[in-house]
N, C-alpha and C positions, 0 to 999 in steps of 0.2 A: 522548532520544538514547542508543543504546546505544554505537555509535562515530561519531565525527564527520566521517568522509572523506566528506562530502556536503553538500547544500544543500535546504533548505526555507524560502523565502521567507516573509514575513509574521509568522514565529513570533514576533518581538518584541513585537508589538502583541498577538497572540493572548494571551501571557503576561502583558503588561501589564493588558489590558482584561478578559481572562477571557471573551471573546466571538469567535465566527468570523463574520465579516461579509461573506464572499467564498465564490465557488466554489473547489473544490480541484483542481488541476490536477497531472497527473502526465506526465512526458516524459523525454527524455534529458538527460545533462549538459550539452550545448552549446545545448539549446534552452529551457532556463528562462527566459531574457529574452523571447524572443519569445511564449511563452506567457503569461507575467506581463503585459507590455504589452498583448496583444491582450485578456485579461481587464480590464485597466484600462479600453481603449476601449469593450469592451461595456458597461461599467457607466456610462461616461461618456454614452454614446448612448441609455442608458434613463432618464437624468435626465430628469425633467418639469418640474422647476424650477430655475430660474437660483441660482445660489450658488457659493461657495467649496468645492468637493466634492474628496475624495481617496479614494483605495483602495489596499489594500495586501493584493493577492492571496495567497493560499497556494499555492505551486508547488512541488513536489518532484520529484527527478531521480534516476536510476541511470544508469550507464555502459553504453551498448550497443555500444562500440567494436569488440568482436570482428567483430559481424554486420552492424554499420551503419557507414557513413562519416559518423560524426557531426560530422566537420569540414566536410563539406559544408552543414551547415545547411539540410537538407533540410525540416524542418517550418516551414511559412509562416503567415503570418496566417489564410489561408483554411481550414487544417486546423483550427486552434484553433476558428474560428468554426462550421465544421461539427459539431465533437465537442459544441460548447455546444449548439447548435441541435437535435440529434438527442438530447440527452440525455433519459431519462425513467425512470420507475420501471419495476419488474418485473423479470425476470431480467436478470442482469448477463453480458455477454458475457465468456469467460474466455480465457486462453491467449495467442496471437499477436495480440492486439489492442491499438490505443491505443498508451500509453506502454510497455507490455510487449511490442511486435512484436519487439523485437531482444534481448530479455534473455537470459540464461543462469543457471540456478539448479543448483547443485550438480553443475555438470558436464553437466546436461541442459539442454533446451531450456526456458526458463521464461517468464516473463510475468506477466499479470494474473490474479489468483484471489480468490475472495470465498466467505465462509461466514458463517453467523449460528447463533445459539442464543437459546433462549428461556429467561428465568429469571424466574419467576412471571408478574406482569402486563407484564414487559418484554422487548425485545428486544435483543441485542447483535449488530451486524454489524461485519464486517470486511473491508477489500479491501486486499490487498497488490501491490506491484509488484516481483516476486522476482528478483534478479539476482545471489544471493550463495550462499556457502557451498562446502565441498569434497566432492567425490564420495564420498570414503571417511567421510564423516561422516554422510551422508545416513541418517536415521532416521525411519521410519513406523509407528506405533503399536508403538513401540518394538523394531521389526525392524531389524537393520543391512542395510538394502536397498543403500546405496552400496557395501559392502563386496561384496555378492554381484554386482553389476553394476560391475566395474572396466572400466577403459578396453580391456582385452582382449576384453571381450564387447561394450561400447557404448562406441565412440571418444570421446574428449573433443574439443570444439571447437579442435582446435590449427591454429595459423596455418601458412602454407605456409614451406619452410624449416627452418632450425634451430632458430627461435625457439619457444621451448616454452610451452603454456598456462598461464598462471599461475593456479593456484585461489585462491579466497577474496578475490578482488579487486574483487569487485563490491559490491553495496548491496541493501538493501532498504527499502521505504516501506511503512508500515504505517498505515493511517486506520481507527479504531476509532470506531464511531457506535452510540448507543443513544438510545432514547425515554424512559428513565428520567430523572427529576428531578435532575440532578446539579449541583454546585456546580463551579466552576473547578479546584478543588485536587483534586476527585474525578475530574474528567476526566484531570488529569495523572497521577493513580494508575492510571486505566485505561489509559493510554498505556505506562506502565511494564510493565505487565501483557504488552503485546503482546510485550515480548523474552523472556517466559518461553515464549511459543508458538514463537517463532523458535528459542529453544534445544531445545526438545522434538523438531524436525526436523533438529536437528545444527548449527543456526547457532550461531556464537561471537562475533560482532562482532569480526571480525578486524581487526587493524591498517589495512588497506587499504581496508576496508569503511565504507561510509556507511549506518548503520541507523537511519533517524529516524522517529519516530513521532508521530502526531496523534491525539488523542480528543475528540470533541464529543457533547453531550447537546442534545435537542431537546426535553425535558421542560418548559423554560422558553423561552418567546418573548418575547425583549425587544426593545422598539422602540428604534429608534436616534434618533428624534425627540425634541425637547425636550418636557419633561413637559407643558406647556401645551398642547402640539398634539395630545396624547394623551389628553387628559381625565385625566390623572393627579391625585393630591391637590396641593392647592396648595404642600404643603411638598416636592414632588417625589418623596416615598417612594412606592416601588412594591415590591408584594409577590412573591415568588417561592416555589417548593416546591423542598424537597431530600429526598433519602434520607438517614437518619441513617449515619454512617459503620459504626456496629454492623451495619448490614444489608447491607453493600457486597460482602461476599464472594462471594454467588453471581454477581454480575456480574463480578468478577475471574476467577473460574472460567470463566466465559462467554467472556470476551475471551481467556484463554489457548487454550481449545480451539477457537474461532472462527479465531484467527490461525493455530494448527497446521494446522487443515483447508484454510484459504485457501491456504497454502503448497502443500499437497498437490494441491488442485483446480487451481493454476496449473502446476504438473507434469503433472498428466493431461490436462488441455486442452490443453496446448501440442502443436504439431504439427511435426516434423522442418522444420528450415529452413537453406538455403544462403544465404549472406550475401556481403558483400564478399570478394574476393580468394578465393572459391570455398571459405571456411570454413563448415562444418556443423555446427549443433548437433542432436544427435539428440533425439529425444523419449523419456521414460521408458517403456519398452515396458510396456503394460499387463498382457500376459499374464505377465510374468516376475514384475512385480510381485505379481499376485494369487497366484502359485506361492510366491514368498518369504514373503508375509504367511501363506498357508495353513501353510507350514513351520513357521512362528513361532507358529501358533496366535494371531495377534493380528488377524485379518480373516475374517468370515463372509460367503462370497460369497452367501449366501441371503438377505441383508437388502435 
């Protein structure tokens, strides 16, 4: 947690058990309940054996109330089931998709972004739901992009009438994943590094922002079945692998860089959107972004 004005369900059990045992859902603030309950229902339906089962899904949220009538509860169980059923590996849709549909980031249209880095034999991937930040603080590759693109050039998504657009009141969810064999405390450390990626783009964990991060590792696959059902030793002892703490720094760097790029990708993939009450969030203009980065010698367009 960088700043706690937000919600991510299931974290108490993740922290207690050191395991992630459910899908991760991302949605808007007022749809956490329906997403969580539908994920529970999907798991219940998948059980093949009778028993006293329980589920504590992880569901994170950011507030999309500028563009979406989130008080209208427009996310229904059918939407959650469809998202679950079509989920697959391969390229991830970015921008105005899924939980990121109505999000605003640094005063531009935001949404879902993802990026990854290779570190030796391992991969670190990050997915963000970017709905945070102030326009004047946006920095990309060290260039003060937000200061060059103020509201006189790219309007802020201001509500109608005299009510001003209040910046830095959104949130960001970061999910960090790696195939490295990490222990729970090391996953916590990876999640902490996501905050540095947020900071590199100008995020500051402002008072009204909910900046929540989760990291998990797939390098160890632990069965939730009793030891005798899995053929484990009679003592119940199971072996796991781990990367020594002394060798974890390259994964930290990968998590920071991937978080930074995922936020930039969310901004770059998002499209201008007009939502409720005629409020429009304008995309980050790609040509102007390239011009600003070239001016600051922080981007090589030939790559």
